[in-house]
PASEBA-1860 file (N, C-alpha, C; in nm, 3 decimals):
! residues 283
1> MQIQFANL> 1.496/-2.576/1.370/1.459/-2.673/1.268/1.320/-2.731/1.292 ~ 1.290/-2.759/1.418/1.159/-2.814/1.450/1.048/-2.715/1.420 ~ 1.074/-2.585/1.448/0.973/-2.483/1.420/0.951/-2.470/1.269 ~ 1.060/-2.475/1.193/1.047/-2.465/1.048/0.971/-2.584/0.992 ~ 0.999/-2.703/1.045/0.926/-2.821/0.999/0.778/-2.813/1.033 ~ 0.748/-2.766/1.156/0.608/-2.750/1.196/0.538/-2.647/1.109 ~ 0.607/-2.538/1.075/0.548/-2.436/0.989/0.523/-2.490/0.849 ~ 0.618/-2.569/0.797/0.601/-2.630/0.665/0.484/-2.727/0.664
9> WYRLQSSF> 0.473/-2.808/0.769/0.364/-2.905/0.777/0.229/-2.834/0.787 ~ 0.225/-2.723/0.862/0.099/-2.647/0.872/0.061/-2.587/0.737 ~ 0.159/-2.536/0.664/0.131/-2.477/0.532/0.085/-2.584/0.434 ~ 0.141/-2.703/0.444/0.097/-2.812/0.357/-0.046/-2.853/0.387 ~ -0.077/-2.866/0.517/-0.212/-2.908/0.555/-0.317/-2.806/0.517 ~ -0.282/-2.676/0.527/-0.378/-2.571/0.498/-0.386/-2.536/0.350 ~ -0.296/-2.591/0.267/-0.301/-2.563/0.124/-0.415/-2.641/0.060 ~ -0.459/-2.593/-0.054/-0.576/-2.651/-0.120/-0.542/-2.773/-0.205
17> WFVPTLIA> -0.413/-2.799/-0.227/-0.375/-2.907/-0.317/-0.324/-3.031/-0.243 ~ -0.291/-3.019/-0.115/-0.223/-3.128/-0.044/-0.314/-3.251/-0.031 ~ -0.431/-3.233/0.028/-0.523/-3.346/0.047/-0.571/-3.402/-0.087 ~ -0.611/-3.319/-0.186/-0.648/-3.377/-0.316/-0.536/-3.458/-0.382 ~ -0.411/-3.413/-0.364/-0.300/-3.489/-0.421/-0.287/-3.626/-0.355 ~ -0.301/-3.631/-0.224/-0.296/-3.760/-0.154/-0.408/-3.853/-0.200 ~ -0.529/-3.798/-0.213/-0.642/-3.881/-0.257/-0.620/-3.930/-0.400 ~ -0.564/-3.844/-0.486/-0.537/-3.886/-0.625/-0.433/-3.998/-0.628
25> LLAILFYF> -0.330/-3.990/-0.544/-0.230/-4.097/-0.538/-0.293/-4.227/-0.487 ~ -0.382/-4.216/-0.390/-0.452/-4.336/-0.342/-0.538/-4.397/-0.453 ~ -0.599/-4.313/-0.536/-0.680/-4.364/-0.647/-0.594/-4.442/-0.746 ~ -0.472/-4.393/-0.771/-0.382/-4.465/-0.862/-0.343/-4.601/-0.803 ~ -0.309/-4.603/-0.675/-0.276/-4.730/-0.609/-0.396/-4.824/-0.609 ~ -0.514/-4.768/-0.588/-0.636/-4.848/-0.586/-0.664/-4.907/-0.724 ~ -0.630/-4.833/-0.828/-0.647/-4.885/-0.965/-0.560/-5.008/-0.987 ~ -0.433/-5.002/-0.950/-0.345/-5.117/-0.968/-0.393/-5.237/-0.887
33> ASTAIDRV> -0.443/-5.210/-0.765/-0.491/-5.321/-0.682/-0.616/-5.385/-0.742 ~ -0.710/-5.303/-0.787/-0.835/-5.358/-0.841/-0.813/-5.433/-0.971 ~ -0.729/-5.379/-1.060/-0.703/-5.451/-1.186/-0.626/-5.580/-1.160 ~ -0.540/-5.581/-1.060/-0.469/-5.704/-1.026/-0.566/-5.810/-0.976 ~ -0.663/-5.769/-0.896/-0.765/-5.863/-0.848/-0.848/-5.915/-0.966 ~ -0.880/-5.826/-1.059/-0.955/-5.869/-1.177/-0.880/-5.976/-1.256 ~ -0.750/-5.957/-1.275/-0.672/-6.049/-1.356/-0.645/-6.181/-1.284 ~ -0.616/-6.171/-1.155/-0.571/-6.291/-1.083/-0.689/-6.375/-1.034
41> FLYHESAP> -0.793/-6.311/-0.982/-0.900/-6.385/-0.916/-1.030/-6.394/-0.995 ~ -1.057/-6.299/-1.081/-1.188/-6.294/-1.146/-1.186/-6.327/-1.294 ~ -1.069/-6.326/-1.355/-1.063/-6.351/-1.499/-1.012/-6.493/-1.526 ~ -1.095/-6.591/-1.491/-1.065/-6.730/-1.527/-1.196/-6.809/-1.516 ~ -1.195/-6.930/-1.561/-1.318/-7.007/-1.573/-1.382/-7.038/-1.439 ~ -1.299/-7.059/-1.335/-1.354/-7.096/-1.204/-1.401/-6.976/-1.123 ~ -1.386/-6.853/-1.175/-1.428/-6.733/-1.102/-1.580/-6.728/-1.094 ~ -1.636/-6.669/-0.989/-1.782/-6.658/-0.977/-1.840/-6.574/-1.090
49> QWWHYGGG> -1.940/-6.629/-1.158/-1.996/-6.562/-1.275/-2.090/-6.446/-1.237 ~ -2.137/-6.443/-1.113/-2.228/-6.334/-1.075/-2.160/-6.199/-1.076 ~ -2.027/-6.202/-1.075/-1.955/-6.075/-1.072/-1.947/-6.010/-1.209 ~ -1.971/-6.084/-1.314/-1.958/-6.030/-1.449/-2.090/-5.968/-1.494 ~ -2.079/-5.869/-1.584/-2.196/-5.796/-1.631/-2.266/-5.864/-1.747 ~ -2.197/-5.947/-1.821/-2.256/-6.009/-1.939/-2.175/-5.980/-2.064 ~ -2.216/-6.040/-2.177/-2.136/-6.028/-2.298/-2.133/-5.888/-2.356 ~ -2.233/-5.805/-2.330/-2.236/-5.672/-2.388/-2.150/-5.570/-2.317
57> LMARAPFF> -2.088/-5.609/-2.208/-2.009/-5.512/-2.132/-1.885/-5.468/-2.207 ~ -1.829/-5.555/-2.294/-1.710/-5.517/-2.368/-1.733/-5.392/-2.451 ~ -1.849/-5.381/-2.511/-1.879/-5.264/-2.593/-1.922/-5.144/-2.510 ~ -1.986/-5.170/-2.398/-2.037/-5.060/-2.316/-1.936/-5.005/-2.216 ~ -1.834/-5.079/-2.179/-1.739/-5.036/-2.076/-1.669/-4.906/-2.111 ~ -1.614/-4.889/-2.232/-1.551/-4.759/-2.263/-1.648/-4.642/-2.254 ~ -1.774/-4.667/-2.294/-1.874/-4.560/-2.286/-1.900/-4.522/-2.140 ~ -1.919/-4.621/-2.053/-1.943/-4.593/-1.911/-1.828/-4.511/-1.851
65> LSVIAGSM> -1.708/-4.557/-1.875/-1.592/-4.493/-1.814/-1.569/-4.353/-1.872 ~ -1.595/-4.336/-2.001/-1.579/-4.203/-2.062/-1.680/-4.104/-2.004 ~ -1.803/-4.150/-1.985/-1.906/-4.063/-1.927/-1.868/-4.024/-1.785 ~ -1.822/-4.120/-1.707/-1.784/-4.091/-1.568/-1.669/-3.993/-1.563 ~ -1.564/-4.017/-1.641/-1.446/-3.929/-1.639/-1.482/-3.788/-1.687 ~ -1.558/-3.780/-1.798/-1.594/-3.648/-1.849/-1.684/-3.571/-1.754 ~ -1.780/-3.640/-1.694/-1.871/-3.571/-1.602/-1.798/-3.522/-1.477 ~ -1.702/-3.600/-1.428/-1.630/-3.559/-1.307/-1.549/-3.432/-1.331
73> ITVSGVVF> -1.475/-3.428/-1.439/-1.392/-3.311/-1.464/-1.477/-3.189/-1.498 ~ -1.592/-3.211/-1.562/-1.682/-3.098/-1.594/-1.749/-3.044/-1.469 ~ -1.802/-3.135/-1.387/-1.871/-3.093/-1.265/-1.776/-3.023/-1.170 ~ -1.657/-3.078/-1.153/-1.562/-3.015/-1.060/-1.523/-2.875/-1.107 ~ -1.501/-2.858/-1.238/-1.464/-2.726/-1.288/-1.576/-2.624/-1.275 ~ -1.698/-2.662/-1.311/-1.810/-2.569/-1.305/-1.844/-2.535/-1.160 ~ -1.851/-2.637/-1.075/-1.891/-2.613/-0.936/-1.792/-2.522/-0.865 ~ -1.665/-2.549/-0.880/-1.568/-2.467/-0.808/-1.554/-2.328/-0.869
81> SITIVVLS> -1.579/-2.312/-0.997/-1.580/-2.178/-1.056/-1.694/-2.094/-0.998 ~ -1.813/-2.154/-0.991/-1.927/-2.084/-0.933/-1.903/-2.055/-0.785 ~ -1.841/-2.150/-0.715/-1.814/-2.132/-0.572/-1.720/-2.015/-0.547 ~ -1.616/-2.003/-0.628/-1.522/-1.893/-0.610/-1.591/-1.759/-0.635 ~ -1.683/-1.754/-0.732/-1.757/-1.630/-0.756/-1.843/-1.595/-0.636 ~ -1.913/-1.695/-0.581/-1.998/-1.670/-0.464/-1.915/-1.625/-0.345 ~ -1.800/-1.689/-0.323/-1.714/-1.651/-0.210/-1.654/-1.512/-0.231 ~ -1.624/-1.477/-0.354/-1.570/-1.344/-0.380/-1.673/-1.236/-0.346
89> LASSQFGP> -1.798/-1.261/-0.382/-1.903/-1.165/-0.348/-1.925/-1.159/-0.196 ~ -1.920/-1.275/-0.131/-1.940/-1.278/0.014/-1.824/-1.215/0.088 ~ -1.701/-1.231/0.035/-1.584/-1.175/0.103/-1.583/-1.023/0.099 ~ -1.654/-0.964/0.004/-1.662/-0.817/0.001/-1.741/-0.764/0.120 ~ -1.823/-0.847/0.182/-1.899/-0.807/0.300/-1.834/-0.853/0.430 ~ -1.776/-0.974/0.430/-1.722/-1.030/0.553/-1.570/-1.030/0.559 ~ -1.502/-0.982/0.455/-1.356/-0.976/0.457/-1.292/-1.086/0.374 ~ -1.168/-1.063/0.330/-1.099/-1.159/0.242/-1.061/-1.289/0.311
97> RLIRNFMA> -1.065/-1.293/0.444/-1.032/-1.417/0.514/-1.131/-1.529/0.484 ~ -1.248/-1.495/0.431/-1.349/-1.597/0.402/-1.298/-1.697/0.299 ~ -1.230/-1.648/0.194/-1.178/-1.737/0.091/-1.066/-1.823/0.146 ~ -0.977/-1.762/0.227/-0.868/-1.840/0.286/-0.921/-1.946/0.381 ~ -1.023/-1.914/0.459/-1.083/-2.014/0.547/-1.148/-2.126/0.467 ~ -1.212/-2.090/0.355/-1.273/-2.191/0.270/-1.169/-2.289/0.216 ~ -1.055/-2.239/0.173/-0.951/-2.324/0.118/-0.887/-2.413/0.224 ~ -0.888/-2.368/0.350/-0.824/-2.444/0.457/-0.915/-2.552/0.516
105> VKSNQVVI> -1.045/-2.550/0.483/-1.137/-2.650/0.538/-1.109/-2.785/0.475 ~ -1.088/-2.886/0.559/-1.051/-3.019/0.509/-1.162/-3.082/0.426 ~ -1.288/-3.060/0.463/-1.397/-3.121/0.388/-1.401/-3.071/0.244 ~ -1.371/-2.943/0.221/-1.366/-2.891/0.085/-1.252/-2.953/0.006 ~ -1.140/-2.976/0.071/-1.027/-3.041/0.005/-1.060/-3.187/-0.029 ~ -1.134/-3.253/0.059/-1.174/-3.391/0.031/-1.270/-3.396/-0.087 ~ -1.355/-3.296/-0.101/-1.450/-3.292/-0.212/-1.377/-3.284/-0.345 ~ -1.286/-3.189/-0.359/-1.213/-3.178/-0.485/-1.125/-3.300/-0.506
113> GTFVATFI> -1.072/-3.357/-0.396/-0.993/-3.479/-0.409/-1.076/-3.597/-0.457 ~ -1.202/-3.606/-0.414/-1.290/-3.713/-0.459/-1.319/-3.701/-0.609 ~ -1.346/-3.580/-0.655/-1.370/-3.559/-0.798/-1.247/-3.596/-0.881 ~ -1.131/-3.550/-0.837/-1.008/-3.578/-0.912/-0.977/-3.727/-0.910 ~ -0.996/-3.790/-0.793/-0.967/-3.933/-0.782/-1.058/-4.015/-0.873 ~ -1.186/-3.980/-0.878/-1.280/-4.051/-0.965/-1.241/-4.035/-1.112 ~ -1.202/-3.914/-1.149/-1.159/-3.888/-1.287/-1.034/-3.970/-1.322 ~ -0.933/-3.967/-1.235/-0.809/-4.039/-1.264/-0.833/-4.190/-1.270
121> YSILVLSN> -0.910/-4.240/-1.173/-0.937/-4.384/-1.169/-1.012/-4.429/-1.296 ~ -1.111/-4.352/-1.338/-1.187/-4.389/-1.457/-1.101/-4.386/-1.583 ~ -1.014/-4.287/-1.593/-0.925/-4.277/-1.709/-0.830/-4.397/-1.714 ~ -0.775/-4.433/-1.599/-0.682/-4.546/-1.596/-0.752/-4.677/-1.632 ~ -0.871/-4.697/-1.577/-0.945/-4.819/-1.610/-0.984/-4.819/-1.758 ~ -1.021/-4.702/-1.811/-1.055/-4.692/-1.953/-0.937/-4.727/-2.041 ~ -0.819/-4.679/-2.005/-0.700/-4.713/-2.084/-0.670/-4.862/-2.076 ~ -0.698/-4.923/-1.964/-0.676/-5.067/-1.950/-0.774/-5.146/-2.036
129> VNATVESR> -0.898/-5.101/-2.039/-0.998/-5.171/-2.123/-0.962/-5.159/-2.269 ~ -0.927/-5.040/-2.313/-0.896/-5.019/-2.454/-0.771/-5.095/-2.497 ~ -0.677/-5.110/-2.403/-0.552/-5.176/-2.438/-0.566/-5.328/-2.445 ~ -0.674/-5.381/-2.393/-0.686/-5.526/-2.385/-0.812/-5.577/-2.456 ~ -0.858/-5.506/-2.557/-0.978/-5.548/-2.629/-0.954/-5.681/-2.700 ~ -0.834/-5.699/-2.757/-0.807/-5.821/-2.833/-0.812/-5.945/-2.743 ~ -0.769/-5.930/-2.619/-0.772/-6.045/-2.528/-0.907/-6.061/-2.460 ~ -1.002/-5.973/-2.492/-1.138/-5.978/-2.438/-1.137/-5.979/-2.285
137> FVPSLSIT> -1.046/-5.900/-2.226/-1.040/-5.887/-2.080/-1.124/-5.766/-2.039 ~ -1.222/-5.790/-1.954/-1.306/-5.683/-1.903/-1.288/-5.676/-1.752 ~ -1.229/-5.569/-1.699/-1.208/-5.558/-1.554/-1.339/-5.526/-1.482 ~ -1.417/-5.627/-1.456/-1.551/-5.606/-1.399/-1.546/-5.536/-1.265 ~ -1.453/-5.581/-1.179/-1.442/-5.518/-1.047/-1.405/-5.372/-1.059 ~ -1.309/-5.339/-1.144/-1.264/-5.200/-1.159/-1.375/-5.112/-1.213 ~ -1.454/-5.164/-1.308/-1.565/-5.087/-1.362/-1.672/-5.064/-1.256 ~ -1.697/-5.167/-1.175/-1.793/-5.152/-1.066/-1.748/-5.046/-0.967
145> IAILMSLL> -1.619/-5.047/-0.934/-1.566/-4.947/-0.841/-1.578/-4.807/-0.901 ~ -1.554/-4.794/-1.031/-1.566/-4.662/-1.096/-1.710/-4.611/-1.087 ~ -1.807/-4.701/-1.107/-1.948/-4.661/-1.097/-1.982/-4.620/-0.955 ~ -1.933/-4.698/-0.857/-1.959/-4.662/-0.716/-1.892/-4.529/-0.680 ~ -1.774/-4.506/-0.731/-1.706/-4.378/-0.704/-1.783/-4.261/-0.765 ~ -1.845/-4.282/-0.881/-1.925/-4.175/-0.941/-2.047/-4.144/-0.856 ~ -2.110/-4.250/-0.799/-2.223/-4.227/-0.709/-2.178/-4.156/-0.581 ~ -2.062/-4.196/-0.529/-2.007/-4.128/-0.412/-1.979/-3.981/-0.443
153> SLGVLIFF> -1.928/-3.953/-0.562/-1.900/-3.814/-0.601/-2.028/-3.733/-0.608 ~ -2.137/-3.796/-0.652/-2.266/-3.726/-0.655/-2.310/-3.687/-0.514 ~ -2.295/-3.779/-0.419/-2.328/-3.746/-0.280/-2.237/-3.639/-0.223 ~ -2.109/-3.646/-0.257/-2.014/-3.545/-0.211/-2.048/-3.409/-0.269 ~ -2.095/-3.406/-0.394/-2.134/-3.280/-0.457/-2.250/-3.216/-0.381 ~ -2.350/-3.295/-0.345/-2.464/-3.242/-0.269/-2.417/-3.188/-0.134 ~ -2.329/-3.263/-0.068/-2.275/-3.216/0.059/-2.198/-3.086/0.042 ~ -2.121/-3.076/-0.066/-2.039/-2.956/-0.088/-2.126/-2.833/-0.109
161> IHSVSESI> -2.232/-2.846/-0.189/-2.321/-2.732/-0.212/-2.385/-2.687/-0.081 ~ -2.429/-2.784/-0.001/-2.486/-2.750/0.129/-2.382/-2.684/0.220 ~ -2.261/-2.735/0.218/-2.156/-2.681/0.305/-2.120/-2.537/0.268 ~ -2.112/-2.509/0.138/-2.079/-2.372/0.095/-2.190/-2.275/0.132 ~ -2.315/-2.316/0.111/-2.427/-2.228/0.146/-2.431/-2.200/0.296 ~ -2.388/-2.296/0.377/-2.384/-2.274/0.521/-2.265/-2.189/0.562 ~ -2.151/-2.205/0.495/-2.028/-2.139/0.538/-2.029/-1.989/0.515 ~ -2.110/-1.939/0.421/-2.109/-1.796/0.392/-2.212/-1.719/0.474
169> QAQNIIFR> -2.282/-1.788/0.564/-2.377/-1.720/0.652/-2.304/-1.656/0.769 ~ -2.351/-1.537/0.807/-2.279/-1.458/0.906/-2.263/-1.530/1.038 ~ -2.368/-1.596/1.086/-2.359/-1.662/1.216/-2.258/-1.776/1.217 ~ -2.244/-1.845/1.105/-2.147/-1.953/1.098/-2.004/-1.901/1.089 ~ -1.987/-1.787/1.022/-1.853/-1.726/1.016/-1.810/-1.683/1.155 ~ -1.899/-1.621/1.230/-1.867/-1.579/1.366/-1.840/-1.700/1.454 ~ -1.916/-1.808/1.435/-1.897/-1.929/1.516/-1.758/-1.988/1.493 ~ -1.712/-1.992/1.367/-1.579/-2.047/1.339/-1.470/-1.961/1.397
177> VRHRYDMK> -1.487/-1.827/1.391/-1.386/-1.738/1.448/-1.381/-1.753/1.599 ~ -1.498/-1.770/1.661/-1.502/-1.782/1.807/-1.436/-1.910/1.856 ~ -1.437/-2.014/1.776/-1.380/-2.143/1.816/-1.238/-2.164/1.763 ~ -1.173/-2.059/1.716/-1.037/-2.073/1.666/-0.939/-2.058/1.782 ~ -0.939/-2.156/1.872/-0.855/-2.155/1.991/-0.760/-2.275/1.986 ~ -0.649/-2.265/2.062/-0.559/-2.377/2.072/-0.599/-2.465/2.190 ~ -0.515/-2.563/2.222/-0.547/-2.660/2.325/-0.554/-2.597/2.464 ~ -0.490/-2.482/2.483/-0.491/-2.415/2.612/-0.597/-2.305/2.618
185> NRLRVICK> -0.693/-2.309/2.523/-0.804/-2.214/2.521/-0.757/-2.070/2.504 ~ -0.649/-2.054/2.428/-0.598/-1.920/2.397/-0.620/-1.892/2.249 ~ -0.664/-1.772/2.219/-0.693/-1.736/2.081/-0.563/-1.727/2.002 ~ -0.559/-1.794/1.886/-0.438/-1.797/1.806/-0.438/-1.682/1.706 ~ -0.416/-1.562/1.756/-0.412/-1.442/1.673/-0.286/-1.364/1.705 ~ -0.212/-1.324/1.604/-0.092/-1.244/1.623/-0.122/-1.102/1.574 ~ -0.131/-1.009/1.668/-0.162/-0.871/1.633/-0.113/-0.781/1.746 ~ -0.109/-0.653/1.718/-0.069/-0.556/1.818/-0.181/-0.540/1.920
193> PFVFEGMV> -0.153/-0.563/2.048/-0.261/-0.558/2.147/-0.306/-0.414/2.174 ~ -0.432/-0.399/2.211/-0.486/-0.270/2.251/-0.473/-0.257/2.403 ~ -0.406/-0.151/2.445/-0.389/-0.126/2.588/-0.467/0.000/2.624 ~ -0.484/0.019/2.754/-0.563/0.132/2.802/-0.503/0.265/2.758 ~ -0.372/0.277/2.767/-0.306/0.403/2.729/-0.331/0.436/2.582 ~ -0.326/0.333/2.495/-0.353/0.358/2.354/-0.496/0.401/2.329 ~ -0.592/0.342/2.401/-0.731/0.383/2.384/-0.754/0.525/2.433 ~ -0.686/0.562/2.543/-0.698/0.699/2.594/-0.640/0.798/2.493
201> DAAFNMIR> -0.526/0.764/2.435/-0.467/0.852/2.333/-0.561/0.869/2.214 ~ -0.621/0.758/2.170/-0.711/0.766/2.056/-0.837/0.847/2.088 ~ -0.881/0.844/2.214/-1.003/0.914/2.252/-0.982/1.062/2.274 ~ -0.867/1.102/2.328/-0.849/1.240/2.374/-0.754/1.324/2.291 ~ -0.665/1.262/2.213/-0.561/1.341/2.147/-0.618/1.446/2.053 ~ -0.705/1.407/1.961/-0.756/1.502/1.862/-0.841/1.610/1.927 ~ -0.921/1.571/2.027/-1.003/1.672/2.096/-0.914/1.771/2.170 ~ -0.813/1.721/2.238/-0.724/1.810/2.315/-0.648/1.904/2.223
209> QSSQSIAA> -0.598/1.852/2.113/-0.518/1.935/2.023/-0.600/2.043/1.954 ~ -0.728/2.018/1.928/-0.810/2.114/1.856/-0.888/2.208/1.948 ~ -0.880/2.189/2.080/-0.962/2.270/2.172/-0.878/2.347/2.273 ~ -0.751/2.370/2.244/-0.666/2.440/2.340/-0.710/2.584/2.364 ~ -0.773/2.646/2.268/-0.818/2.785/2.284/-0.968/2.795/2.314 ~ -1.033/2.681/2.335/-1.177/2.679/2.363/-1.196/2.631/2.506 ~ -1.236/2.721/2.594/-1.243/2.690/2.736/-1.347/2.582/2.766 ~ -1.466/2.593/2.708/-1.574/2.500/2.740/-1.536/2.356/2.704
217> VSIHLLES> -1.477/2.337/2.587/-1.440/2.202/2.545/-1.330/2.146/2.634 ~ -1.231/2.228/2.668/-1.122/2.181/2.753/-1.171/2.146/2.893 ~ -1.263/2.227/2.946/-1.317/2.199/3.079/-1.395/2.068/3.078 ~ -1.480/2.049/2.979/-1.555/1.923/2.968/-1.462/1.804/2.948 ~ -1.351/1.826/2.879/-1.255/1.718/2.859/-1.192/1.676/2.992 ~ -1.157/1.772/3.074/-1.102/1.741/3.207/-1.206/1.673/3.295 ~ -1.331/1.716/3.285/-1.438/1.650/3.362/-1.455/1.504/3.317 ~ -1.444/1.480/3.188/-1.456/1.343/3.137/-1.339/1.258/3.186
225> IAIVAVQT> -1.220/1.317/3.187/-1.104/1.244/3.237/-1.123/1.208/3.384 ~ -1.179/1.301/3.461/-1.202/1.276/3.604/-1.303/1.163/3.623 ~ -1.409/1.158/3.540/-1.509/1.053/3.552/-1.448/0.916/3.520 ~ -1.365/0.912/3.416/-1.300/0.786/3.381/-1.201/0.745/3.490 ~ -1.130/0.842/3.547/-1.031/0.811/3.650/-1.094/0.750/3.773 ~ -1.217/0.788/3.804/-1.285/0.732/3.921/-1.307/0.581/3.902 ~ -1.329/0.539/3.779/-1.360/0.399/3.752/-1.236/0.312/3.729 ~ -1.118/0.373/3.728/-0.995/0.297/3.706/-0.930/0.262/3.838
233> NRKEDRAA> -0.864/0.147/3.841/-0.799/0.100/3.963/-0.648/0.084/3.950 ~ -0.600/0.065/3.829/-0.456/0.043/3.812/-0.381/0.175/3.805 ~ -0.263/0.178/3.862/-0.182/0.300/3.867/-0.143/0.346/3.728 ~ -0.108/0.251/3.640/-0.065/0.291/3.506/-0.179/0.351/3.425 ~ -0.303/0.307/3.451/-0.417/0.365/3.381/-0.442/0.509/3.428 ~ -0.434/0.530/3.559/-0.452/0.666/3.611/-0.337/0.756/3.569 ~ -0.217/0.701/3.557/-0.104/0.781/3.509/-0.128/0.828/3.365 ~ -0.188/0.742/3.282/-0.219/0.781/3.145/-0.323/0.892/3.141
241> LLRHATMV> -0.425/0.883/3.227/-0.527/0.988/3.234/-0.468/1.118/3.287 ~ -0.382/1.107/3.389/-0.320/1.228/3.445/-0.229/1.296/3.343 ~ -0.164/1.216/3.260/-0.078/1.274/3.155/-0.160/1.357/3.057 ~ -0.276/1.308/3.019/-0.361/1.384/2.928/-0.418/1.509/2.996 ~ -0.456/1.494/3.123/-0.506/1.612/3.196/-0.399/1.719/3.205 ~ -0.275/1.680/3.229/-0.164/1.776/3.235/-0.144/1.844/3.101 ~ -0.151/1.771/2.993/-0.134/1.832/2.860/-0.248/1.928/2.830 ~ -0.371/1.893/2.871/-0.484/1.984/2.851/-0.462/2.113/2.928
249> SHGCITKL> -0.420/2.100/3.054/-0.401/2.219/3.138/-0.289/2.308/3.086 ~ -0.176/2.250/3.055/-0.062/2.329/3.008/-0.089/2.391/2.871 ~ -0.161/2.322/2.787/-0.188/2.376/2.655/-0.288/2.490/2.657 ~ -0.383/2.488/2.752/-0.486/2.591/2.756/-0.445/2.714/2.836 ~ -0.356/2.697/2.933/-0.318/2.810/3.017/-0.263/2.924/2.933 ~ -0.183/2.890/2.833/-0.122/2.996/2.750/-0.215/3.047/2.642 ~ -0.325/2.974/2.614/-0.414/3.013/2.505/-0.538/3.087/2.554 ~ -0.578/3.066/2.680/-0.699/3.130/2.730/-0.666/3.269/2.783
257> SEESDRED> -0.744/3.366/2.739/-0.718/3.506/2.778/-0.793/3.545/2.905 ~ -0.907/3.482/2.935/-0.987/3.517/3.051/-0.934/3.445/3.175 ~ -0.918/3.524/3.282/-0.868/3.469/3.408/-0.966/3.370/3.468 ~ -1.098/3.398/3.456/-1.198/3.307/3.512/-1.195/3.172/3.442 ~ -1.171/3.171/3.312/-1.161/3.045/3.239/-1.041/2.965/3.286 ~ -0.930/3.036/3.309/-0.811/2.965/3.357/-0.833/2.909/3.497 ~ -0.908/2.982/3.582/-0.935/2.932/3.717/-1.026/2.809/3.712 ~ -1.130/2.812/3.627/-1.217/2.694/3.612/-1.137/2.573/3.561
265> LKKRYDAV> -1.049/2.601/3.469/-0.968/2.492/3.414/-0.877/2.434/3.522 ~ -0.819/2.523/3.606/-0.729/2.475/3.711/-0.804/2.392/3.816 ~ -0.931/2.431/3.845/-1.011/2.353/3.941/-1.034/2.212/3.890 ~ -1.070/2.200/3.763/-1.092/2.066/3.707/-0.963/1.985/3.704 ~ -0.852/2.053/3.675/-0.724/1.983/3.671/-0.684/1.936/3.810 ~ -0.706/2.019/3.912/-0.675/1.979/4.049/-0.764/1.862/4.093 ~ -0.888/1.860/4.045/-0.977/1.748/4.079/-0.925/1.617/4.020 ~ -0.875/1.623/3.896/-0.818/1.504/3.835/-0.697/1.457/3.912
273> IEICKIEG> -0.613/1.551/3.959/-0.494/1.514/4.036/-0.533/1.444/4.166 ~ -0.634/1.495/4.233/-0.677/1.435/4.359/-0.732/1.294/4.338 ~ -0.808/1.276/4.231/-0.863/1.143/4.203/-0.752/1.044/4.170 ~ -0.655/1.088/4.091/-0.548/0.998/4.050/-0.454/0.964/4.165 ~ -0.453/1.044/4.271/-0.367/1.014/4.387/-0.426/0.905/4.475 ~ -0.559/0.878/4.463/-0.623/0.777/4.545/-0.573/0.640/4.505 ~ -0.530/0.562/4.602/-0.480/0.427/4.575/-0.598/0.335/4.547 ~ -0.597/0.270/4.432/-0.703/0.174/4.400/-0.652/0.033/4.404
281> ASI> -0.739/-0.057/4.418/-0.699/-0.199/4.419/-0.656/-0.240/4.280 ~ -0.543/-0.305/4.274/-0.492/-0.347/4.144/-0.572/-0.465/4.092 ~ -0.587/-0.470/3.959/-0.663/-0.579/3.895/-0.568/-0.693/3.864
END
């Protein structure tokens, strides 16, 4: 159960909608708090007059809020559409993980959350202004906060453009992959490990299978195995090399017609056996 909960929490954190949803909910709560302050503390005769914009704000407030809300939703849609196109082109060179990494970056989630929060907050304040025109209530504090949020969104937009341009550069992609370690400095990658025996199979199998009737290639293959065996210290590594040498020898003995070729092949095979019998220090 704990593992499932941890996996669910990780998927929520890495999703592109989780952080923006939290920021949007905070914007809604912030709207109720700011309008409450406007009604309770600022909308009466003894309230400080410096906080109010003046008599013309009643007519201009819907226009301000409409411009802010419309610009936020337009900018967020256009910017992220262009960003996805740029990332799609970049992922064709660096791999599809680039888009997934982009979506998992918290700063990118905060950017879209800021745009959405500004849009929602402005719409809510706009609906409050329109609903209370007859009572001549103007939420000065809420309108001020909406304007400040629009300026903050402008700064966030500049940061986002800079961040995307930096994230698609090759050196930064390599830097992020290199630092993807856990607290114990172990790389968090789940994949089939490469072992020495597998690399030996990949290096020698096709050559051995296609050169059983060619003496020169088989002899050079045994010489290469002997050179590699000299540099190996672990018994299991030398056992893998000796296994390939044995397959080369047995496969060529029946295919080579010249006795001298078979003798040369046997000499190289015996040399590999002697090298592999030497005890090396284990790593």
